[in-house]
Structures are given as C-alpha cells and as structure tokens.
C-alpha positions as CSV (number, residue, x, y, z in Angstrom):
1,M,-5.0,20.8,-9.0
2,S,-6.1,19.2,-12.2
3,M,-4.2,16.1,-13.5
4,V,-4.7,13.7,-16.3
5,Q,-6.0,10.5,-14.8
6,E,-5.0,8.2,-17.7
7,D,-1.8,6.2,-17.7
8,G,0.1,9.1,-19.3
9,L,3.8,8.4,-20.0
10,L,3.6,4.8,-18.9
11,A,1.2,3.9,-21.7
12,E,3.1,5.9,-24.3
13,R,6.7,5.1,-23.5
14,G,7.0,2.6,-20.7
15,G,6.3,-0.9,-19.6
16,E,4.9,-2.6,-16.5
17,K,4.5,-5.9,-14.9
18,R,2.6,-7.1,-11.8
19,I,3.5,-9.9,-9.4
20,D,1.8,-11.3,-6.3
21,D,4.2,-9.7,-3.9
22,Q,5.3,-6.4,-2.4
23,I,8.0,-4.3,-4.2
24,T,10.3,-3.4,-1.3
25,G,12.7,-1.2,-3.4
26,C,14.0,-0.4,-6.8
27,A,17.3,0.9,-8.2
28,I,18.9,1.7,-11.6
29,S,22.5,0.7,-12.3
30,R,25.2,3.4,-12.4
31,D,25.7,2.7,-16.2
32,G,22.0,3.4,-16.7
33,H,21.5,0.2,-18.6
34,T,19.4,-1.9,-16.1
35,A,16.7,-1.4,-13.5
36,A,16.2,-3.8,-10.6
37,F,13.1,-4.3,-8.4
38,A,13.4,-6.0,-5.0
39,T,10.5,-8.1,-3.6
40,G,9.3,-9.3,-0.3
41,A,9.8,-12.9,-1.4
42,G,13.5,-12.4,-2.0
43,D,13.5,-12.1,-5.8
44,V,15.0,-9.4,-7.9
45,V,13.4,-8.5,-11.2
46,L,15.9,-7.2,-13.8
47,V,14.8,-4.8,-16.5
48,P,17.2,-4.1,-19.4
49,R,16.8,-0.6,-20.8
50,T,16.6,-2.0,-24.3
51,A,13.6,-4.2,-23.2
52,M,11.8,-1.5,-21.2
53,Q,8.6,-1.9,-23.2
54,Q,8.8,-5.7,-23.4
55,P,8.0,-7.1,-19.9
56,G,8.3,-10.6,-21.3
57,M,12.0,-10.0,-21.5
58,W,12.4,-8.9,-17.9
59,T,14.1,-11.6,-15.8
60,T,13.4,-12.8,-12.2
61,V,16.3,-13.9,-10.1
62,E,16.0,-15.8,-6.8
63,A,18.4,-13.7,-4.7
64,H,17.6,-14.1,-1.0
65,D,16.1,-16.6,1.4
66,G,13.4,-14.2,2.6
67,A,12.5,-10.6,2.1
68,I,14.8,-8.1,0.5
69,L,15.0,-5.1,2.9
70,S,17.3,-2.8,0.8
71,I,18.7,-2.4,-2.7
72,A,21.2,0.0,-4.1
73,P,23.2,0.6,-7.3
74,D,26.5,-1.1,-6.9
75,V,29.9,0.7,-7.3
76,L,30.3,-1.5,-10.4
77,G,28.5,0.0,-13.3
78,D,26.2,-2.9,-14.2
79,S,25.4,-4.4,-10.8
80,F,23.3,-4.0,-7.7
81,L,23.7,-4.7,-3.9
82,T,20.9,-6.2,-1.9
83,G,20.4,-6.8,1.8
84,G,17.9,-9.2,3.3
85,D,16.4,-10.6,6.5
86,D,18.5,-13.7,5.7
87,N,21.4,-11.6,7.2
88,T,23.2,-11.4,3.9
89,L,24.6,-8.7,1.6
90,R,24.6,-9.8,-2.0
91,R,25.8,-8.6,-5.4
92,I,23.7,-9.2,-8.5
93,D,24.9,-8.3,-12.0
94,A,22.9,-7.4,-15.0
95,A,23.0,-11.1,-16.2
96,G,21.5,-12.2,-12.9
97,A,24.6,-13.8,-11.3
98,V,24.3,-13.6,-7.5
99,K,27.3,-13.5,-5.2
100,V,27.2,-13.4,-1.3
101,L,29.5,-10.7,0.0
102,V,28.5,-10.9,3.7
103,K,26.8,-13.5,5.8
104,G,26.2,-12.0,9.2
105,R,24.0,-12.4,12.3
106,R,21.6,-9.5,11.7
107,W,19.3,-8.2,9.0
108,V,21.0,-6.0,6.4
109,E,18.6,-3.0,6.4
110,N,20.3,-0.1,4.7
111,I,22.8,0.0,1.8
112,R,24.6,3.1,0.4
113,T,27.4,3.3,-2.2
114,W,29.7,6.1,-3.3
115,I,32.1,6.3,-6.2
116,N,34.4,9.1,-7.3
117,P,33.9,9.4,-11.0
118,K,37.5,10.5,-11.6
119,R,39.3,7.8,-9.6
120,E,36.6,5.2,-10.2
121,M,37.0,2.0,-8.2
122,K,40.1,3.1,-6.3
123,S,38.0,5.2,-3.9
124,A,34.7,3.4,-4.2
125,L,32.8,2.8,-0.9
126,I,30.1,0.4,0.2
127,A,28.2,1.0,3.4
128,F,25.5,-1.1,5.0
129,S,23.8,-1.3,8.4
130,T,23.1,-4.3,10.6
131,G,21.4,-3.3,13.9
132,K,23.6,-0.7,15.6
133,Q,26.6,-1.2,13.4
134,V,27.4,0.4,10.1
135,E,30.1,-1.4,8.1
136,L,32.3,0.3,5.5
137,R,33.9,-1.8,2.8
138,D,36.0,-1.1,-0.3
139,G,34.6,-1.3,-3.8
140,T,35.3,-5.0,-4.1
141,G,32.9,-5.6,-1.2
142,E,35.5,-8.1,0.1
143,T,37.6,-5.8,2.3
144,Q,36.2,-4.4,5.5
145,L,37.5,-0.9,6.2
146,K,35.8,-0.2,9.5
147,V,32.8,-0.8,11.7
148,L,31.0,2.2,13.2
149,E,29.0,1.6,16.4
150,H,25.8,3.6,17.1
151,P,23.8,3.9,20.4
152,S,20.8,2.2,18.8
153,T,19.7,0.7,15.5
154,A,20.8,2.7,12.4
155,T,17.6,3.5,10.6
156,G,18.9,5.5,7.7
157,L,22.3,6.0,6.0
158,V,23.7,8.6,3.7
159,F,27.1,9.6,2.2
160,D,27.9,13.3,1.5
161,T,28.5,14.3,-2.1
162,K,32.2,13.9,-1.8
163,G,32.2,10.6,0.0
164,K,34.2,12.1,2.9
165,R,31.5,11.7,5.5
166,I,28.8,9.2,6.2
167,A,25.8,9.9,8.5
168,A,23.3,7.5,10.2
169,S,20.0,8.3,11.8
170,H,19.1,6.5,15.0
171,Y,17.1,7.0,18.3
172,N,17.7,10.5,19.7
173,G,19.4,11.9,16.7
174,A,22.1,11.2,14.1
175,S,25.8,10.6,14.0
176,I,28.3,11.9,11.3
177,W,31.6,10.1,10.7
178,Y,34.6,10.9,8.7
179,V,35.3,8.0,6.4
180,G,39.1,8.5,6.4
181,A,39.5,9.2,10.1
182,K,42.3,7.2,11.8
183,V,40.3,7.4,15.1
184,D,36.6,7.1,14.7
185,S,34.6,9.5,16.8
186,P,31.3,10.8,15.5
187,R,29.9,14.2,15.5
188,E,26.7,13.7,17.5
189,M,23.6,15.6,16.3
190,A,21.2,15.2,19.2
191,W,17.4,15.6,19.2
192,K,15.1,13.5,21.4
193,G,12.8,11.0,19.7
194,S,12.8,8.3,17.1
195,H,14.6,9.3,13.8
196,I,13.7,7.0,10.9
197,G,15.4,8.4,7.8
198,I,18.2,10.8,6.8
199,A,19.2,13.1,4.0
200,I,22.2,15.4,3.5
201,H,22.4,18.7,1.6
202,P,24.3,18.4,-1.7
203,E,26.7,21.2,-0.6
204,G,27.0,19.7,2.9
205,E,25.2,22.6,4.5
206,A,22.5,20.7,6.5
207,L,21.6,17.2,7.7
208,V,17.9,16.3,7.9
209,T,16.1,13.4,9.5
210,S,12.5,12.2,9.3
211,M,10.8,11.3,12.6
212,Q,8.3,8.8,13.9
213,E,6.2,11.8,15.1
214,N,5.3,13.1,11.6
215,D,8.1,15.8,11.7
216,L,11.4,16.5,10.2
217,H,14.4,17.7,12.2
218,G,17.4,19.3,10.7
219,W,20.8,20.7,11.8
220,R,22.8,23.4,10.1
221,L,26.2,21.8,9.9
222,S,28.2,25.0,10.1
223,D,27.1,25.7,13.7
224,G,24.8,22.8,14.7
225,H,21.7,25.1,14.8
226,N,18.5,23.1,15.1
227,M,15.8,23.3,12.4
228,R,12.3,21.8,12.9
229,M,9.9,21.2,10.0
230,S,6.5,20.1,11.2
231,G,2.8,20.1,10.3
232,Y,2.7,16.7,8.4
233,P,-0.5,14.7,8.6
234,S,1.5,11.4,8.2
235,K,5.0,10.0,8.5
236,V,7.6,11.2,6.1
237,L,8.8,8.1,4.2
238,A,10.9,9.8,1.6
239,M,13.1,12.9,1.3
240,S,15.2,14.2,-1.6
241,F,17.1,17.4,-2.2
242,T,16.9,19.1,-5.6
243,R,20.1,19.0,-7.6
244,T,21.4,22.4,-6.2
245,G,20.1,21.9,-2.7
246,K,17.7,24.9,-3.0
247,W,14.7,22.7,-2.0
248,L,14.1,19.6,0.1
249,A,11.2,17.6,-1.4
250,T,9.3,15.3,1.0
251,S,6.3,12.9,1.1
252,G,4.0,12.8,4.1
253,A,1.1,15.0,2.9
254,D,-1.5,15.0,0.1
255,S,1.0,16.9,-2.0
256,I,4.8,17.1,-2.6
257,V,6.1,19.3,0.3
258,L,9.1,21.5,-0.6
259,W,11.1,23.2,2.1
260,P,13.4,26.1,1.1
261,F,17.1,25.7,2.0
262,T,18.4,29.1,0.9
263,G,19.0,32.2,3.0
264,G,19.6,30.4,6.3
265,G,17.3,27.4,5.8
266,P,13.6,26.7,6.3
267,M,13.1,28.1,9.8
268,G,10.2,30.6,9.9
269,K,9.4,29.9,6.2
270,A,6.3,28.2,4.9
271,P,6.9,25.2,2.6
272,T,5.8,25.1,-1.1
273,E,3.3,22.4,-2.1
274,L,3.1,20.8,-5.6
275,A,0.9,18.2,-7.2
276,R,-1.8,18.1,-4.6
277,L,-4.1,15.1,-4.7
278,D,-6.9,15.8,-2.2
279,G,-7.1,13.2,0.5
280,V,-4.4,11.0,-1.0
281,F,-1.0,10.9,0.7
282,C,2.2,11.2,-1.2
283,T,4.4,8.3,-0.2
284,Q,7.5,8.6,-2.3
285,V,9.5,11.5,-3.8
286,Q,12.7,11.6,-5.9
287,C,14.4,14.7,-7.4
288,H,15.7,14.7,-10.9
289,P,19.5,14.7,-11.1
290,Q,19.7,17.4,-13.7
291,H,16.5,19.5,-13.7
292,D,14.3,21.0,-11.1
293,I,11.7,18.3,-11.4
294,V,10.3,16.0,-8.7
295,A,8.9,12.6,-9.3
296,A,6.2,11.6,-6.7
297,G,4.2,8.5,-6.0
298,Y,1.0,8.4,-4.0
299,A,-0.9,5.9,-1.8
300,N,-3.4,5.2,-4.6
301,G,-0.7,4.2,-7.1
302,M,-0.5,7.4,-9.1
303,V,2.9,8.7,-10.2
304,V,3.6,12.2,-11.4
305,L,6.4,14.5,-12.5
306,A,6.1,18.0,-11.1
307,E,8.2,21.0,-12.1
308,V,9.5,23.1,-9.3
309,G,8.7,26.8,-9.8
310,S,5.6,26.2,-11.9
311,S,2.3,24.4,-11.6
312,R,3.2,22.0,-14.4
313,V,2.4,18.4,-13.5
314,L,2.7,15.4,-15.9
315,A,1.0,12.1,-15.1
316,V,3.3,9.1,-15.4
317,C,0.5,6.7,-14.5
318,G,-3.0,6.8,-13.0
319,P,-4.2,5.2,-9.8
320,G,-5.1,1.6,-9.1
321,R,-1.7,-0.2,-8.6
322,G,-1.4,0.0,-4.8
323,S,0.6,2.5,-2.7
324,V,3.9,3.5,-4.3
325,S,6.7,2.0,-2.2
326,S,9.8,3.0,-4.3
327,L,10.8,5.5,-7.0
328,V,14.1,6.2,-8.7
329,F,15.6,8.1,-11.6
330,S,18.5,6.8,-13.6
331,P,21.8,8.6,-12.9
332,D,21.3,10.8,-16.0
333,G,17.6,11.3,-15.4
334,S,16.6,9.8,-18.7
335,W,14.4,7.1,-17.3
336,L,12.3,6.4,-14.2
337,A,11.4,3.2,-12.3
338,F,8.7,2.8,-9.6
339,G,7.2,-0.1,-7.6
340,T,4.2,-0.5,-5.4
341,E,3.1,-2.5,-2.3
342,N,0.7,-4.5,-4.5
343,G,3.4,-5.8,-6.8
344,A,3.3,-3.3,-9.7
345,M,6.6,-2.5,-11.4
346,G,6.9,0.3,-13.9
347,V,9.6,1.9,-16.0
348,V,9.3,5.0,-18.2
349,D,11.6,6.5,-20.9
350,L,12.0,10.2,-20.2
351,S,14.6,10.9,-22.9
352,A,13.8,13.4,-25.7
353,H,12.7,11.4,-28.8
C-alpha cells in the first residue's frame, strides 16, 4: 500500500499540541463544539472547535488527583465525564468547570453514556464501572438507578443503540442486562478466558469481545451461537462497527482488519484488510458515523482515513508522535481528534469547505 507520509490533513486543516504526558483518552462533546483530551497526570485539555487551528487557545484543566482512566461525552451537550484512579467520577463542562459526581472506593475505569434524541434528558443514562460493579445513574449523574454485580472486574462496557440493554465484558465472558428490568438477572455469554473489551452490533444482532489471547469472540444474540475471530499478531485494543453494522473494524494487525457481519456473520469468512503499514501495528480504529470510512491510528503515530470497499487511503498525519492511544469522530463526523502515548494531541476538520 502506498500512502503519503507527510502530515496530510493535519497540516492543512488541523491543529496539534504536545505535552510531557500520556494521552489516555479523547472525546468530542455531543453538541460537536468541543474536544477533550484526558492525560495520565489527571488533566483535561479542552479544544473549542472554533480554535481548532489555534493551540494557544486550548485550555488545560486540573481535573483529577492522579491518572484519568476513562473519558466520555456527557449526556449534556457541552460536557464530558471522566473517571480516575482517585476513585472519582467527574463532570467537566466546556468552560472548564469541574464537578465531582461520585467519590467511591475503587478506580472508575469505564464510562458510557446514552441519550434518546427525541426525549432528551428524560431518558438519559450514565454507566460506569468500578471493579466488579457497573453503576447506572440518570442524566443528572446525581441519582443512582441500580448497581449491577459481575463475577469479576468489568473490563469493557457498551449500551445497545436503543439504550435498552447494557453489556459488560469480564473474565470468562460477558453479561447483558436490561436497563429497565425490575429484577436484575443478566444473560450470561460464556467463553473461557480473559475478555478485555466489548462492542455491540448497531442492530443488536451480535455481541463481540476482544481477548487477552489476541482473538475476538462473538455471540449471535438471536440464538447465542459462538463466533471466533482469530489470527491476530497482537492484542485487539479497539473495535468499531460501521454505521450499518455490515463490518466490524479492529486494530491488532499491521492493517485495519474488517470482519463481515452479513449473511450469518464472520464464521468461515476471511476478513478484509485496509491501509496496511508493513511491520507497524494498528492500535486504534473508529468508524465514521455517516459514511463507510474508518479512521485508524498506528504504533508509529500515523493516522489515516480509509474508505471501505475501495483502496482509497488518506493520510491525516505522518509518523513520529508515539503510538496512537485514542481516536474519535464528532457525532456528525465533521471532525476528528486523536491522542498518542507520547503526549501528542491532534484535531482535524473534515467538513467540506
């Protein structure tokens, strides 16, 4: 595969900043106006869309006493939720105001939010994991709805598209819970081994986990049928379904690996590979919310956009920034944010000029 090695879109229509710390995650607010980068030192760097190409106007907020382990767009349009190894869940708005929502006894390792666009805040949900527990709260973040107990540490968390179910990965499988159930009893999806991440099909047809053993495991939700996807040379750190659920894009190889999820799923079918970078592992993937395009970050710091169904690849930036640790599109797909283990933060405008 031939790719432009220059800084591509980042140089033309983006901005970047580097700090002496690891970027542990990034998110873009639901209103699409602000990006936020979480750091290993407990800071959050806020990037207004209007100042995307002016890093001097990005603001750093001291948010946690210790590393930030998770960040997610809040149910509120302009805010973010962060979880840290200081055992707190915090809300940070676009102006940098920080509010402690939860002060617990364990690290807050995974955060997910869901909002019904029609009913807005009335049905908004916040979920976060601390050890074996997953806690559900309402949109205010103040009211606890329920606590879901798992057999071991919850390593990944995902809502289905409609917000009716939440699933968590853990040792020896995954558990699926109905959010509105009066009596909480999970549907257990069993498969021996250490499951470290989770994704759900947009139409609710399948649940997939990444494993410590460089494999993926999936379950067809209609009948619980097992699906195994193997052959990775390294751990799969990121998974993302394309907007229609036709493909599951993953990291874990020296290309973007795409598994087909049509016609009964991926069993017995070979995956498609995009944007190969010989000898350099893909570490992050994120599918575009409106088009069949996958953003991918690599261990050498390169970020690309790859079109599914063609060999078209566009460089966002070249190598040299450290391994890409996080990657996210805005809700409308008009801009992209990425961070690296070496402290590089980048944002790129993808809108048609």
